[in-house]
N, CA, C and O atoms as CSV, one atom per row, in Angstrom:
chain,resi,resn,atom,element,x,y,z
A,1,MET,N,N,88.172,67.496,81.934
A,1,MET,CA,C,89.043,68.572,82.458
A,1,MET,C,C,89.960,68.052,83.542
A,1,MET,O,O,89.485,67.503,84.536
A,2,SER,N,N,91.187,68.203,83.385
A,2,SER,CA,C,92.156,67.745,84.401
A,2,SER,C,C,92.398,68.876,85.428
A,2,SER,O,O,92.266,70.060,85.118
A,3,ALA,N,N,92.738,68.483,86.598
A,3,ALA,CA,C,93.033,69.520,87.645
A,3,ALA,C,C,94.302,70.190,87.323
A,3,ALA,O,O,95.292,69.522,87.025
A,4,ILE,N,N,94.325,71.510,87.368
A,4,ILE,CA,C,95.495,72.315,87.091
A,4,ILE,C,C,96.046,72.772,88.425
A,4,ILE,O,O,95.309,73.186,89.319
A,5,SER,N,N,97.358,72.686,88.533
A,5,SER,CA,C,98.021,73.145,89.739
A,5,SER,C,C,98.457,74.606,89.488
A,5,SER,O,O,99.178,74.905,88.536
A,6,PHE,N,N,97.994,75.494,90.373
A,6,PHE,CA,C,98.462,76.908,90.211
A,6,PHE,C,C,99.331,77.153,91.466
A,6,PHE,O,O,98.885,77.018,92.605
A,7,GLU,N,N,100.543,77.507,91.196
A,7,GLU,CA,C,101.556,77.712,92.248
A,7,GLU,C,C,101.625,79.179,92.777
A,7,GLU,O,O,102.387,79.496,93.690
A,8,GLY,N,N,100.831,80.009,92.188
A,8,GLY,CA,C,100.813,81.420,92.522
A,8,GLY,C,C,101.547,82.266,91.526
A,8,GLY,O,O,102.225,81.759,90.632
A,9,PHE,N,N,101.407,83.577,91.688
A,9,PHE,CA,C,102.119,84.483,90.800
A,9,PHE,C,C,103.574,84.665,91.321
A,9,PHE,O,O,103.818,84.724,92.526
A,10,PRO,N,N,104.545,84.751,90.339
A,10,PRO,CA,C,105.888,84.940,90.788
A,10,PRO,C,C,106.091,86.347,91.361
A,10,PRO,O,O,105.281,87.248,91.145
A,11,ARG,N,N,107.180,86.504,92.088
A,11,ARG,CA,C,107.526,87.817,92.612
A,11,ARG,C,C,107.642,88.854,91.480
A,11,ARG,O,O,107.346,90.035,91.663
A,12,GLU,N,N,108.071,88.385,90.336
A,12,GLU,CA,C,108.384,89.232,89.212
A,12,GLU,C,C,107.103,89.892,88.703
A,12,GLU,O,O,107.176,90.916,88.024
A,13,THR,N,N,105.935,89.334,89.013
A,13,THR,CA,C,104.648,89.929,88.502
A,13,THR,C,C,104.485,91.373,89.075
A,13,THR,O,O,104.256,92.316,88.317
A,14,LEU,N,N,104.602,91.524,90.373
A,14,LEU,CA,C,104.431,92.858,90.939
A,14,LEU,C,C,105.558,93.821,90.567
A,14,LEU,O,O,105.335,95.022,90.416
A,15,LYS,N,N,106.814,93.261,90.416
A,15,LYS,CA,C,107.911,94.079,89.967
A,15,LYS,C,C,107.623,94.565,88.539
A,15,LYS,O,O,107.798,95.746,88.241
A,16,PHE,N,N,107.188,93.667,87.667
A,16,PHE,CA,C,106.865,94.056,86.312
A,16,PHE,C,C,105.814,95.157,86.282
A,16,PHE,O,O,105.995,96.164,85.597
A,17,LEU,N,N,104.707,94.978,87.022
A,17,LEU,CA,C,103.626,95.996,87.063
A,17,LEU,C,C,104.129,97.358,87.580
A,17,LEU,O,O,103.729,98.427,87.117
A,18,SER,N,N,105.032,97.247,88.572
A,18,SER,CA,C,105.651,98.485,89.113
A,18,SER,C,C,106.474,99.221,88.114
A,18,SER,O,O,106.380,100.439,87.960
A,19,ASP,N,N,107.333,98.409,87.398
A,19,ASP,CA,C,108.167,98.996,86.338
A,19,ASP,C,C,107.382,99.542,85.174
A,19,ASP,O,O,107.735,100.573,84.603
A,20,LEU,N,N,106.293,98.837,84.815
A,20,LEU,CA,C,105.414,99.347,83.779
A,20,LEU,C,C,104.769,100.681,84.224
A,20,LEU,O,O,104.636,101.590,83.405
A,21,LYS,N,N,104.375,100.812,85.477
A,21,LYS,CA,C,103.760,101.971,85.908
A,21,LYS,C,C,104.762,103.177,85.759
A,21,LYS,O,O,104.358,104.290,85.424
A,22,LYS,N,N,106.019,102.922,86.009
A,22,LYS,CA,C,107.053,103.985,85.932
A,22,LYS,C,C,107.444,104.217,84.451
A,22,LYS,O,O,107.890,105.312,84.108
A,23,ASN,N,N,107.287,103.228,83.588
A,23,ASN,CA,C,107.757,103.379,82.171
A,23,ASN,C,C,106.554,103.060,81.202
A,23,ASN,O,O,106.685,102.253,80.282
A,24,ASN,N,N,105.468,103.680,81.433
A,24,ASN,CA,C,104.269,103.387,80.665
A,24,ASN,C,C,104.346,103.985,79.260
A,24,ASN,O,O,103.674,104.970,78.956
A,25,LYS,N,N,105.147,103.396,78.434
A,25,LYS,CA,C,105.329,103.864,77.046
A,25,LYS,C,C,105.459,102.638,76.161
A,25,LYS,O,O,105.987,101.602,76.562
A,26,ARG,N,N,104.965,102.791,74.957
A,26,ARG,CA,C,104.935,101.633,74.065
A,26,ARG,C,C,106.332,101.067,73.770
A,26,ARG,O,O,106.509,99.852,73.682
A,27,GLU,N,N,107.290,101.933,73.622
A,27,GLU,CA,C,108.639,101.507,73.360
A,27,GLU,C,C,109.165,100.622,74.457
A,27,GLU,O,O,109.746,99.575,74.173
A,28,TRP,N,N,108.974,101.023,75.752
A,28,TRP,CA,C,109.410,100.274,76.886
A,28,TRP,C,C,108.719,98.939,76.899
A,28,TRP,O,O,109.363,97.911,77.110
A,29,PHE,N,N,107.424,98.928,76.678
A,29,PHE,CA,C,106.663,97.689,76.732
A,29,PHE,C,C,107.087,96.718,75.676
A,29,PHE,O,O,107.182,95.516,75.924
A,30,GLN,N,N,107.343,97.233,74.493
A,30,GLN,CA,C,107.786,96.331,73.406
A,30,GLN,C,C,109.159,95.666,73.770
A,30,GLN,O,O,109.377,94.495,73.461
A,31,GLU,N,N,110.081,96.437,74.432
A,31,GLU,CA,C,111.356,95.861,74.818
A,31,GLU,C,C,111.142,94.808,75.990
A,31,GLU,O,O,111.961,93.904,76.159
A,32,HIS,N,N,110.096,94.941,76.736
A,32,HIS,CA,C,109.887,94.052,77.894
A,32,HIS,C,C,108.668,93.121,77.691
A,32,HIS,O,O,108.144,92.567,78.658
A,33,LYS,N,N,108.241,92.962,76.480
A,33,LYS,CA,C,107.060,92.105,76.188
A,33,LYS,C,C,107.224,90.636,76.680
A,33,LYS,O,O,106.297,90.038,77.226
A,34,GLN,N,N,108.418,90.099,76.466
A,34,GLN,CA,C,108.696,88.741,76.944
A,34,GLN,C,C,108.536,88.668,78.468
A,34,GLN,O,O,107.991,87.702,79.002
A,35,ARG,N,N,109.013,89.690,79.140
A,35,ARG,CA,C,108.850,89.723,80.594
A,35,ARG,C,C,107.382,89.846,80.995
A,35,ARG,O,O,106.975,89.253,81.994
A,36,TYR,N,N,106.613,90.565,80.278
A,36,TYR,CA,C,105.145,90.631,80.560
A,36,TYR,C,C,104.530,89.252,80.384
A,36,TYR,O,O,103.726,88.818,81.210
A,37,GLU,N,N,104.901,88.567,79.322
A,37,GLU,CA,C,104.360,87.248,79.056
A,37,GLU,C,C,104.695,86.249,80.121
A,37,GLU,O,O,103.832,85.486,80.555
A,38,SER,N,N,105.962,86.237,80.561
A,38,SER,CA,C,106.402,85.223,81.546
A,38,SER,C,C,105.978,85.621,82.976
A,38,SER,O,O,105.649,84.750,83.782
A,39,ALA,N,N,105.985,86.907,83.290
A,39,ALA,CA,C,105.639,87.289,84.709
A,39,ALA,C,C,104.203,87.548,84.928
A,39,ALA,O,O,103.748,87.456,86.068
A,40,PHE,N,N,103.445,87.868,83.920
A,40,PHE,CA,C,102.050,88.241,84.113
A,40,PHE,C,C,101.073,87.441,83.301
A,40,PHE,O,O,100.143,86.870,83.871
A,41,LEU,N,N,101.234,87.370,81.994
A,41,LEU,CA,C,100.283,86.723,81.136
A,41,LEU,C,C,100.150,85.189,81.404
A,41,LEU,O,O,99.065,84.668,81.660
A,42,ASP,N,N,101.312,84.509,81.329
A,42,ASP,CA,C,101.316,83.050,81.581
A,42,ASP,C,C,100.766,82.625,82.905
A,42,ASP,O,O,99.938,81.716,82.967
A,43,PRO,N,N,101.218,83.283,84.012
A,43,PRO,CA,C,100.649,82.942,85.299
A,43,PRO,C,C,99.133,83.249,85.419
A,43,PRO,O,O,98.376,82.502,86.039
A,44,SER,N,N,98.727,84.383,84.797
A,44,SER,CA,C,97.288,84.709,84.805
A,44,SER,C,C,96.458,83.692,84.119
A,44,SER,O,O,95.386,83.340,84.611
A,45,LEU,N,N,96.916,83.190,82.975
A,45,LEU,CA,C,96.191,82.224,82.273
A,45,LEU,C,C,96.150,80.898,83.010
A,45,LEU,O,O,95.152,80.182,82.932
A,46,SER,N,N,97.258,80.545,83.752
A,46,SER,CA,C,97.283,79.325,84.598
A,46,SER,C,C,96.238,79.467,85.735
A,46,SER,O,O,95.521,78.518,86.051
A,47,PHE,N,N,96.171,80.649,86.326
A,47,PHE,CA,C,95.216,80.920,87.402
A,47,PHE,C,C,93.788,80.785,86.900
A,47,PHE,O,O,92.945,80.163,87.547
A,48,ILE,N,N,93.530,81.362,85.762
A,48,ILE,CA,C,92.162,81.241,85.175
A,48,ILE,C,C,91.830,79.764,84.900
A,48,ILE,O,O,90.721,79.310,85.183
A,49,GLU,N,N,92.786,79.033,84.355
A,49,GLU,CA,C,92.563,77.624,84.033
A,49,GLU,C,C,92.289,76.801,85.304
A,49,GLU,O,O,91.434,75.916,85.328
A,50,ALA,N,N,93.058,77.136,86.366
A,50,ALA,CA,C,92.854,76.450,87.633
A,50,ALA,C,C,91.552,76.739,88.304
A,50,ALA,O,O,91.076,75.929,89.100
A,51,MET,N,N,90.938,77.903,88.003
A,51,MET,CA,C,89.683,78.270,88.552
A,51,MET,C,C,88.474,77.711,87.803
A,51,MET,O,O,87.348,77.900,88.262
A,52,GLN,N,N,88.651,77.067,86.733
A,52,GLN,CA,C,87.512,76.496,85.954
A,52,GLN,C,C,86.649,75.589,86.776
A,52,GLN,O,O,85.445,75.835,86.844
A,53,LYS,N,N,87.148,74.585,87.393
A,53,LYS,CA,C,86.371,73.673,88.189
A,53,LYS,C,C,85.730,74.305,89.409
A,53,LYS,O,O,84.536,74.118,89.644
A,54,PRO,N,N,86.515,75.067,90.209
A,54,PRO,CA,C,85.856,75.703,91.361
A,54,PRO,C,C,84.730,76.633,90.977
A,54,PRO,O,O,83.724,76.686,91.684
A,55,LEU,N,N,84.855,77.363,89.894
A,55,LEU,CA,C,83.772,78.237,89.516
A,55,LEU,C,C,82.517,77.469,89.015
A,55,LEU,O,O,81.383,77.880,89.262
A,56,LYS,N,N,82.755,76.376,88.327
A,56,LYS,CA,C,81.620,75.547,87.871
A,56,LYS,C,C,80.882,74.969,89.088
A,56,LYS,O,O,79.667,74.782,89.030
A,57,LYS,N,N,81.581,74.689,90.167
A,57,LYS,CA,C,80.910,74.145,91.423
A,57,LYS,C,C,80.032,75.247,92.010
A,57,LYS,O,O,78.971,74.958,92.563
A,58,LEU,N,N,80.459,76.513,91.896
A,58,LEU,CA,C,79.713,77.647,92.421
A,58,LEU,C,C,78.448,77.835,91.647
A,58,LEU,O,O,77.366,78.003,92.209
A,59,SER,N,N,78.598,77.806,90.349
A,59,SER,CA,C,77.459,78.067,89.415
A,59,SER,C,C,77.747,77.611,88.050
A,59,SER,O,O,78.851,77.855,87.563
A,60,PRO,N,N,76.843,76.963,87.384
A,60,PRO,CA,C,77.082,76.548,85.972
A,60,PRO,C,C,77.209,77.739,85.033
A,60,PRO,O,O,77.665,77.596,83.898
A,61,PHE,N,N,76.798,78.932,85.514
A,61,PHE,CA,C,76.820,80.117,84.677
A,61,PHE,C,C,78.170,80.883,84.690
A,61,PHE,O,O,78.427,81.751,83.856
A,62,LEU,N,N,79.012,80.515,85.678
A,62,LEU,CA,C,80.341,81.142,85.762
A,62,LEU,C,C,81.332,80.365,84.925
A,62,LEU,O,O,81.425,79.142,85.037
A,63,GLU,N,N,82.080,81.077,84.078
A,63,GLU,CA,C,83.073,80.455,83.254
A,63,GLU,C,C,84.420,81.128,83.433
A,63,GLU,O,O,84.503,82.351,83.545
A,64,ALA,N,N,85.506,80.302,83.461
A,64,ALA,CA,C,86.845,80.764,83.456
A,64,ALA,C,C,87.481,80.334,82.094
A,64,ALA,O,O,87.718,79.151,81.848
A,65,VAL,N,N,87.727,81.277,81.283
A,65,VAL,CA,C,88.137,81.002,79.910
A,65,VAL,C,C,89.583,81.469,79.760
A,65,VAL,O,O,89.824,82.670,79.647
A,66,PRO,N,N,90.605,80.499,79.755
A,66,PRO,CA,C,91.985,80.894,79.703
A,66,PRO,C,C,92.464,81.161,78.302
A,66,PRO,O,O,93.172,80.340,77.720
A,67,LYS,N,N,92.091,82.289,77.755
A,67,LYS,CA,C,92.535,82.702,76.426
A,67,LYS,C,C,93.161,84.022,76.474
A,67,LYS,O,O,92.743,84.834,77.300
A,68,LYS,N,N,94.157,84.339,75.648
A,68,LYS,CA,C,94.832,85.640,75.617
A,68,LYS,C,C,93.840,86.699,75.225
A,68,LYS,O,O,93.865,87.803,75.769
A,69,MET,N,N,92.961,86.388,74.287
A,69,MET,CA,C,91.988,87.392,73.795
A,69,MET,C,C,90.635,86.689,73.761
A,69,MET,O,O,90.508,85.548,73.317
A,70,GLY,N,N,89.653,87.401,74.238
A,70,GLY,CA,C,88.241,86.851,74.173
A,70,GLY,C,C,87.979,85.905,75.346
A,70,GLY,O,O,86.990,85.173,75.295
A,71,GLY,N,N,88.750,85.874,76.335
A,71,GLY,CA,C,88.584,84.959,77.475
A,71,GLY,C,C,88.303,85.821,78.715
A,71,GLY,O,O,87.762,86.924,78.634
A,72,SER,N,N,88.700,85.259,79.863
A,72,SER,CA,C,88.453,85.901,81.177
A,72,SER,C,C,89.517,86.922,81.552
A,72,SER,O,O,89.353,87.670,82.516
A,73,LEU,N,N,90.578,86.954,80.811
A,73,LEU,CA,C,91.672,87.865,81.156
A,73,LEU,C,C,91.411,89.251,80.481
A,73,LEU,O,O,91.178,89.328,79.274
A,74,MET,N,N,91.456,90.296,81.266
A,74,MET,CA,C,91.370,91.643,80.687
A,74,MET,C,C,92.600,91.973,79.980
A,74,MET,O,O,93.688,91.552,80.372
A,75,ARG,N,N,92.459,92.750,78.899
A,75,ARG,CA,C,93.672,93.110,78.108
A,75,ARG,C,C,94.472,94.140,78.850
A,75,ARG,O,O,93.931,94.899,79.654
A,76,ILE,N,N,95.728,94.171,78.591
A,76,ILE,CA,C,96.615,95.139,79.228
A,76,ILE,C,C,96.617,96.521,78.592
A,76,ILE,O,O,97.001,97.528,79.186
A,77,TYR,N,N,96.164,96.501,77.348
A,77,TYR,CA,C,96.161,97.757,76.576
A,77,TYR,C,C,94.936,98.640,77.009
A,77,TYR,O,O,93.803,98.164,77.077
A,78,ARG,N,N,95.209,99.888,77.284
A,78,ARG,CA,C,94.136,100.843,77.757
A,78,ARG,C,C,93.570,101.480,76.529
A,78,ARG,O,O,94.322,101.787,75.604
A,79,ASP,N,N,92.272,101.695,76.474
A,79,ASP,CA,C,91.602,102.461,75.419
A,79,ASP,C,C,91.753,103.926,75.838
A,79,ASP,O,O,91.107,104.385,76.781
A,80,THR,N,N,92.609,104.642,75.126
A,80,THR,CA,C,92.951,106.013,75.514
A,80,THR,C,C,92.099,107.079,74.774
A,80,THR,O,O,92.255,108.282,74.982
A,81,ARG,N,N,91.180,106.572,73.889
A,81,ARG,CA,C,90.414,107.528,73.069
A,81,ARG,C,C,89.613,108.553,73.850
A,81,ARG,O,O,89.590,109.732,73.498
A,82,PHE,N,N,88.940,108.090,74.938
A,82,PHE,CA,C,87.978,108.931,75.627
A,82,PHE,C,C,88.363,109.287,77.063
A,82,PHE,O,O,87.767,110.183,77.661
A,83,GLY,N,N,89.309,108.623,77.592
A,83,GLY,CA,C,89.686,108.852,78.973
A,83,GLY,C,C,90.725,109.990,79.139
A,83,GLY,O,O,91.405,110.365,78.183
A,84,LYS,N,N,90.828,110.518,80.350
A,84,LYS,CA,C,91.819,111.500,80.648
A,84,LYS,C,C,93.246,110.889,80.704
A,84,LYS,O,O,94.235,111.530,80.349
A,85,ASP,N,N,93.298,109.628,81.164
A,85,ASP,CA,C,94.606,108.952,81.293
A,85,ASP,C,C,94.995,108.467,79.895
A,85,ASP,O,O,94.336,107.603,79.317
A,86,LYS,N,N,96.054,109.030,79.377
A,86,LYS,CA,C,96.501,108.614,78.019
A,86,LYS,C,C,97.647,107.654,78.024
A,86,LYS,O,O,98.230,107.385,76.974
A,87,THR,N,N,97.999,107.116,79.198
A,87,THR,CA,C,99.071,106.061,79.279
A,87,THR,C,C,98.539,104.858,78.542
A,87,THR,O,O,97.357,104.551,78.698
A,88,PRO,N,N,99.345,104.133,77.727
A,88,PRO,CA,C,98.853,103.050,76.910
A,88,PRO,C,C,98.575,101.727,77.619
A,88,PRO,O,O,97.936,100.847,77.043
A,89,TYR,N,N,99.042,101.570,78.855
A,89,TYR,CA,C,98.943,100.236,79.454
A,89,TYR,C,C,98.296,100.296,80.859
A,89,TYR,O,O,98.477,101.264,81.598
A,90,LYS,N,N,97.548,99.251,81.199
A,90,LYS,CA,C,96.973,99.150,82.571
A,90,LYS,C,C,98.105,98.645,83.443
A,90,LYS,O,O,98.884,97.789,83.025
A,91,THR,N,N,98.195,99.178,84.661
A,91,THR,CA,C,99.312,98.824,85.575
A,91,THR,C,C,98.800,98.150,86.823
A,91,THR,O,O,99.600,97.849,87.709
A,92,LYS,N,N,97.510,97.896,86.943
A,92,LYS,CA,C,96.979,97.300,88.164
A,92,LYS,C,C,96.479,95.856,87.816
A,92,LYS,O,O,95.900,95.649,86.749
A,93,ALA,N,N,96.694,94.920,88.673
A,93,ALA,CA,C,96.180,93.607,88.458
A,93,ALA,C,C,94.662,93.558,88.612
A,93,ALA,O,O,93.993,92.822,87.886
A,94,VAL,N,N,94.119,94.317,89.529
A,94,VAL,CA,C,92.673,94.423,89.700
A,94,VAL,C,C,92.336,95.882,90.049
A,94,VAL,O,O,93.214,96.649,90.446
A,95,GLY,N,N,91.097,96.245,89.902
A,95,GLY,CA,C,90.675,97.583,90.259
A,95,GLY,C,C,90.181,98.354,89.049
A,95,GLY,O,O,89.932,97.801,87.978
A,96,ASN,N,N,90.053,99.636,89.263
A,96,ASN,CA,C,89.511,100.497,88.186
A,96,ASN,C,C,90.604,100.730,87.194
A,96,ASN,O,O,91.761,100.938,87.559
A,97,TYR,N,N,90.222,100.693,85.882
A,97,TYR,CA,C,91.155,100.928,84.788
A,97,TYR,C,C,90.752,102.191,84.115
A,97,TYR,O,O,91.393,102.608,83.149
């Protein structure tokens, strides 16, 4: 495993999440999906990858898996079937969804 340099999240990350909160509709998201990938998804996967070695030092049971699906990153799509909130996308980087 090579050391991965994580430079931090770009300013655009919070701007994108703020815009998504204001425009939480599938049509808007589809028009801005490239922005989601460059401002949020790619930096998040880089962060997860950079955390692999530090987490292993803490515990052999902790894993950082940098995958779009099935890894350490939570999906942006909200399950609207049972919740009161019917907006289709999560707008917070961390916290309750």
